[in-house]
N, C-alpha and C positions, 0 to 999 in steps of 0.2 A: 317041909313038910309037907306030904300027899295033903290031897285035898279032900274034901268028903267024899268027891265022888273018883278019886283016884288019881287025880290027877296033879302032878306038880306047882306048887306057886311058885312064879319067876322070882328072882330075887332082883330088888331093887337097889340103884347104886346113886349116890348122889356122886356127878358128873361135874366138876371144878375147873371152871375156864381162867385156864393163866394171862395175867395182863401183861401187855411188854414190860421187858424188864428197861428201867432207866436206860442202858447202853444201846437194847435194839432202838429206841426214840430219838436218841442222840444222832444214831447212824442213821437212822431214815430223814431226819431233818438235813443234815448232814448233805445227802443224797440229792434231796431237792433243792439244796442252795446252791449243790455246784451245780445242777440243769441250769438254776435261773443263771448263776454268772453267765454259763454258755452259750443261754437264748440274749442276756445281755448284751455280752459280746458280740454275735450276730449280729444284733440293733445297731449297736454303733460301728458294725464295718460298715453296715447297707447305709446310714447315714451319711459317713465317709463317702459312698460311692455319690448315693443323692446328690450330697452340696458339689463335687467334681462333676456330674453329669449337666445340673444346671448351670451352673458357673460355664458352662461348654456354649450351652444353650442361647442362654444369653451372649457370649461370643460372636456365634452365629445371629443373633439378633441384631447384632453392632455391625457385626460387616452388611448385613442385607440391607440397614437402614443407609450405610455411606453407597450401598449399590443402586441402591431407590434414588438418591441423590443424585448420581452421579447421572443416571436414565431419565430423570424428571426434577432438576434442577430448580424450576418455578413452582412447582405443587406435588408433591409426590406424594404418593398415596400410606402413610405408614399403616394406617387400620386398615385392615382387609376381611371386611366381616365375612365375604363368600371363602377365604381359605381360613376363617378364624371355625366356623362352620363344619368344614370340611374336617379340618383336624379332631373335633369335637365328637360329629360322628364317628367317625374311623375310633378312634380312643374307646367311645362307650362301644361298637360293634365288636372289637378286638376283647374288652374286659371279660376277663375269666373268672373275676371275686380273690377273696370273699367282701372286697370292698363294689356298696353297692354301684351300678353306671352314674348316678345324681352327685353320687359324693366324688368317683374321678370326675365326672364333671369340675363340679366346684373346684375341685383341686386343680386342676390344669387351666380352671381362665383365675387363678391367681396366679399362676405362670406364668401364666400369657399376657396378663397386667405387667408385673413385672418386668417381665423382656419389654413388652413396648415401651414401657418408661424411660427403661433405654434410649431406644430409636426416637421417643417423639412422648412427654409429658402429654398425656390427654386434659384439656377441661370438658368436663360435661354440665350442659345448661340442666337444670330439670327444676320441678315444682315444689317450694318451700313453704315453708321452713323444714329447717333438719329435722327429720324422721317421719316424711311422707311416703306411701307407697312408692310415689315416684320416683324417690331417690335409693328406696331398697331395689328395684328394677334396674337403675340406674347400675348400683355396686351391683346387680347379677350377670350385668353383660359385662361391663368395663372393669370389676375388680378392685379392689381397694386401693391402688397403685395411682388410679387416674382421683384429679383434684373436682370435688362438686361443687357446681354455685349453684344455690337455691334460686329460686325467683318467684317473684308474687303471682304474676298470671302463666297460661301456658301460652298468652301470645307475647308472654314478655321472653319466654324461652325461643319459640320461632326466631324473632327480636336480635338475640343476645347468639343465636347460632347466623342470621344472615348480616349483622357485623361484623363478620370474623371474630369475637370477642369470646368465644367457648368453640369446639372444635366440630362437637358434636350437640345435640338437644335430647332428651326424651319424656313422650309424653304419651298420655295417656290415653286409648282410642276407645278401647269397649271393651265390658265387662258382660260376665256372663249370666249376672242375675238380670242389670238395670239395661244395657246393651248400651247404645253409642254414645260419647262425652261428644257434643253438641260444640263445646268450644273448639276442639280439635279440631273437626270436620271444618268449623267454620275458616279457621287459619288456612290451612290447606288450599281453599279459595284460593289464597291472593298471594300465598309464599312460594317462593322459588326454591326452596330446598326438595328433598329428595328424602323419600323412605329409604334408609342403607340394610333396616334387622327390624326384626319383631322379638319381641322378651314379653312372657308368659309369668306373670307370678301368681300363686294361690294367694287369697284375701281373705286372712281372719281378723274380725272385727270383733273388742273389747269395748267395756263400758267402763270408761276408766273416769276416779274424782281425786279431786286433790287432797294430797299424801296426809293422813289421817282425820279426813272428811266424813261427815258420818252420810251412808248411802239414803237413808229415811229423807232427809234435808233436798235432796235434787229436786228444781224446779225449774230448770232447764236441759235439753239437751243441744248439744251442737257436733256439726260435724260438717264432710263434706256432699254435699247434696245428693252424689250416688250412695256415698256410704250411708244416708239415711234412709233412703229410696230401700237398699240392701236390706238393712235389718229394719224394714217400716213392720211385717206381722209382729217381730220380738217386742217390737215397742210399744205398737197396739196394744200386747198382749199385759206386758209387765209398768210399762209407766204410760198409761191413755190419758192421762192429764196433763203430763208435763210437756211444756212448749216445746219445738223444736227449732234450731237456727243454723240456718246454712250457712256455711263460713268457706274460704275461700281453700281452705285443704283440713283433711286431716291433724296435721300436726300444729296447725294455727289453731284450730280446735284445743288441744291439747294443751297449747303455750294459752289461751284463755281460765280451759279449767285449771292447771297448775294457779293461775292468778287469782280465780273467784270459788268463793264459797256458793256450795248451791247449786252450782253448774260442772254438769258431766258431758265428757268429751267419748265420743267413738274414732277410736281410733285402732292403728296395731301397736304390738309388741315393742318397738324401737320407740316410736312416740312416750310410752311410757316410761321408758329408759329414760328415754333423752329429758323430758322433763318432769319426772319423779313423783310418777301419780299412781295411784294405788290403783289396781282393778276387782273393780266391783262384780261383773260378767266376764268370761270367757266366751271366745268362739259362737258370738248371739247374731252371726249374718242367717239369712233364713234359709238359704242354699246349702249344703256341706259343702259341694261343689265350686263354691266360688271363686270365680279365676277374673282378673285382668289381662289387659293384653295391653302392649307400649309397643311406642312406633321409637325406633331411632332413626333423627332427621341430620340432614347431613347437607354438602355441595359435592354431591359422589354418588356416582355409578357402579354399581355393584354387577359384577359377572356372576354367572350362570353356576349353580353347586351343583345343578338333577335335582333339587327340593328346595324348590323357589315358588315364589308368590310374588301378584305383582297389582298393583291397585291404580286406581284409576277413575278420574273425573268426568262424565258425561252430560253435557247437556244437551236438550231436545227441543224442538219445536212443541209448539202447545195447539198437539193435535190432534185425532182418535189413532190408536196405535203406535204413538212414537215411542213407547215402552217398548210393544213387541220386535220393534225394527230394531230396538238395542239392543235386546237379549237374543237376537235368532240367530245371530252369526257365534256366536257361543254352543249353542245345537251344531250348526252345520260343522262345526270345528271340533266338536267332543270333547269343549274344557269346561271342566266344572266349577261355577262361585264358591264361593266360601262365606259372600257377604254382597247385599245391597242393601243402600240408603237413600231415601231422599231429606233436602235439605232447601231451604230459600236461595235461590239465587242471589239473595243479594243485588243486584242490576235491578232490577225491575218486580213489582209487586205481581204475586201469585205465580212469578216461574223459579220452576226446582230443579235443581241436579239432583246428577245419579254419583251416588262412590259406590264403586264395584272394587271386591276384591275376588281374584281369579287363581287359580293355581297354572303355575307355570311363570316366563323368563319371557321378558319383551327380547330377544334373541332367537326363542322358538318359535321353528314354522310356523305352526298353526296360531304362535299367539300375535307374529307377524301379520296373518291373514286376517284373524278377525280383529284388531286396531283398522289394519287399511277398511277393512266394507265398514267399519263407527263413521271412521272419517266422510264416509260418504251418508249418511244416514245423519249423523249425530249435526247438531251447529257447531261445539267444539268438543273436543277430546283434550284431557290434558294427564299426562301420564306421571304418575304420582314416584312410583322407583318398583324395581325387580328387587328382593332380596329374600336371603334366606329362609325358610319359614323356623320357626322355634321346633327346638327339640323339647322331645313328650316327656 
């Protein structure tokens, strides 16, 4: 019908949207099911290929073990940190995804651990009881196929390896928030062991209490002294009146909290699971990027990888300019220091030794030059070992 102004009024129609019929839905579901079955078939085929390849790799590892035994029947080195570091670095560099580099590294560490267990089942000493960060670092480095032997102190770990009761030990040496672990440094001054590798582990602390306990009834908080220091500000704000008790390890704190009302522990998720604790607060560390560095110690010298670090202990005369004389050779040879720390020498009062970490391997010409110069100006130089740097 024409409008008052002579224009036609548009006709409005109701459009009805048709719904898919039952038959259409069944056909679509059937098509999706077929695609899913095809994908599952591909996964099954890949799994069979992986199984075959893994067994082939294991057979190669067994042949390597037999060859090493023929070449060095007295003390064949089955665990090669340098070779392992090269494999993992190459795999990360060649990784095209979608798996992240870190996941590729974790998967292949377990594959290497499994194959190594066929060559030589390893026993690894670390600070206990079960559930410590040191145990987690040992598992990260050696995988779940190595046997972990947890001990009461860092000194016990050194003694266990020195006696031959364990093949290697793992000890904490440095935290990004609270600095050096002095007990470990002191053990190096008298031990004959060498550093074979280093491990870096992100450290996330949690406040844990007995299962079903009341957080309002906490009167004491216990943990390793380093962990208490790493959470100092958080504790000052939220638990300023509760007493703080340092114990031998985080896992020992968790064990105590599991048996005692009113006592909370600062430890990690592994300890919470191991001792059946409730988490009151998670991620309580003062620095979000909190990391701890660990050393693998053993009776082994490690070959260069091109991405290495060396650690030494230097003792000097108590005279002006002594430290300058120690540091000058590093400048002349253009070698970067990554750490320098002083500790009492334990031989005479007020004498100190310096722990120095620097980039490079003992076989590098520049490092050889530095060590030669240090032996001329220092009263003593002890090489703790050259080892692959931890992967980022």
